[in-house]
C-alpha positions in Angstrom: 102.7 98.4 97.0 100.9 99.3 93.8 97.4 100.1 95.3 98.4 102.9 97.8 100.2 105.2 95.4 97.3 104.8 92.9 94.8 105.8 95.6 96.8 108.9 96.5 97.2 109.9 92.9 93.5 109.5 92.2 92.6 111.8 95.1 95.0 114.5 93.8 94.5 114.1 90.1 90.8 113.3 89.9 89.7 114.9 93.1 91.7 118.1 92.8 93.0 117.9 96.3 96.4 119.4 97.3 98.0 116.4 99.0 97.0 112.8 99.8 98.9 110.3 101.9 98.4 106.9 103.4 100.0 105.9 106.7 100.1 102.5 108.4 100.3 102.0 112.1 103.2 100.3 113.7 101.5 97.7 115.9 104.0 98.1 118.7 104.7 101.8 119.0 101.4 103.0 117.4 103.4 105.5 115.3 101.9 106.1 111.9 104.4 105.7 109.0 103.7 107.1 105.5 103.8 104.4 102.9 102.4 106.5 99.9 101.8 110.1 99.0 100.9 112.3 96.1 100.4 115.9 95.5 102.0 119.3 96.1 104.2 119.7 99.2 105.4 116.1 99.5 108.1 117.5 101.8 105.3 117.9 104.4 105.4 114.1 104.8 109.1 114.1 105.5 109.6 114.1 109.2 105.9 114.1 109.9 105.1 112.7 113.4 101.7 111.1 113.7 100.6 108.6 116.3 97.5 106.5 117.1 98.5 106.3 120.8 95.8 108.0 122.8 98.3 109.8 125.1 100.5 111.2 122.4 100.2 114.8 121.4 100.7 113.6 117.8 97.5 111.6 117.9 94.9 114.4 118.1 95.0 115.3 114.3 92.7 113.8 111.7 94.9 110.8 111.0 95.3 109.7 114.6 91.7 110.2 115.4 90.5 108.4 112.4 92.6 105.3 113.3 91.7 105.3 117.0 88.0 106.0 116.5 87.6 104.0 113.3 85.6 106.7 111.6 86.2 109.5 109.1 87.4 112.7 110.6 86.7 116.0 108.9 88.5 119.2 109.9 87.5 122.3 108.1 89.7 124.9 109.9 92.9 123.0 110.5 95.2 126.1 110.9 93.1 127.2 113.9 92.0 123.8 115.3 93.6 123.2 118.7 94.0 119.5 117.8 96.4 120.3 115.0 98.9 122.3 117.1 102.0 120.0 116.4 101.5 120.6 112.7 100.1 124.1 112.6 103.1 126.0 111.2 103.6 123.4 108.4 99.9 123.5 107.6 99.8 127.3 107.3 103.0 127.3 105.2 101.2 125.1 102.7 98.0 127.1 102.8 95.7 124.2 103.8 92.4 124.9 105.3 90.7 121.5 105.5 91.7 117.9 105.9 89.9 114.5 106.0 91.2 111.2 107.2 89.5 107.9 106.6 90.6 104.8 108.5 91.8 101.8 106.6 90.3 98.8 108.3 91.8 95.4 107.6 89.5 92.6 108.7 87.8 95.0 111.2 91.0 96.5 112.7 92.2 100.0 111.7 95.7 99.5 110.4 96.2 102.9 108.9 94.5 105.9 107.3 94.3 107.9 104.1 94.5 111.6 104.8 93.8 114.4 102.2 94.4 118.1 102.5 92.7 120.9 100.7 93.2 124.7 100.4 89.5 125.2 100.8 86.8 123.7 103.0 84.5 123.8 99.9 86.4 120.7 98.6 84.6 118.6 101.2 81.0 119.1 100.3 78.4 116.4 101.0 78.8 114.7 97.7 82.6 114.6 98.0 82.4 113.4 101.6 80.2 110.5 100.4 82.6 109.7 97.6 85.6 109.7 99.9 83.9 107.5 102.4 82.9 105.1 99.6 86.5 105.1 98.3 87.8 104.2 101.7 85.3 101.4 102.0 86.4 100.1 98.6 90.0 100.3 99.7 89.2 98.4 102.9 87.5 95.7 100.8 90.5 95.4 98.5 92.8 95.1 101.5 90.6 92.3 103.0 90.7 90.5 99.6 94.5 90.8 99.3 94.9 89.6 102.9 92.6 86.6 102.3 94.5 85.8 99.1 97.8 86.0 100.8 96.6 83.6 103.6 95.3 81.2 101.0 98.6 81.3 99.1 100.5 80.6 102.4 98.2 77.7 103.3 98.7 76.2 99.8 102.4 76.6 100.1 102.5 74.9 103.5 100.3 72.1 102.1 102.7 71.6 99.1 105.7 71.4 101.5 103.9 69.0 103.8 103.0 66.7 100.8 106.5 66.8 99.6 107.9 65.8 103.0 105.5 62.8 103.2 106.3 61.7 99.7 110.0 61.8 100.5 109.4 60.0 103.8 107.5 57.1 102.1 109.6 57.0 98.9 113.0 57.0 100.6 112.3 55.0 103.7 113.9 51.6 103.8 111.3 50.5 106.3 108.2 48.8 105.0 105.0 50.9 105.7 101.3 50.3 105.4 98.9 53.2 105.3 95.4 52.4 106.5 92.6 54.9 106.3 
């Protein structure tokens, strides 16, 4: 909850990009839902339809492709790219020329993507591309660590509950018991 808004803010504030958003894939419908955004034109995200389903017309843009293909997708002429037809008018209204989307893998599975828009394709030079790919890899690593920590915490909680049940069983039982290892 804290990490995603910070990632979007860093892309806009430090990177100088126009808009950054993170979307997560619904595992059933494969629709991509925005969970964090920062930058100018946040209303672009409102009502935005994006999908990771290969048959959906809303899956051909950078976000859907990045998730499905599990690779960064760079588009340097988004107002004229045929893959961005569903969003073309909204893209032109905001003056965006280029977009990049990096998949967010969680333990090897693409669970979402971070998408960034720029008013110039010069914003995605080779050094910037490398930095954005590295940031996505760092974010993926952080997600894996958070998931592992959450699983460990759940396992520890189940162990505490199990130990409490057995303590109660032995302490409150009126039946003599002998535990042999």
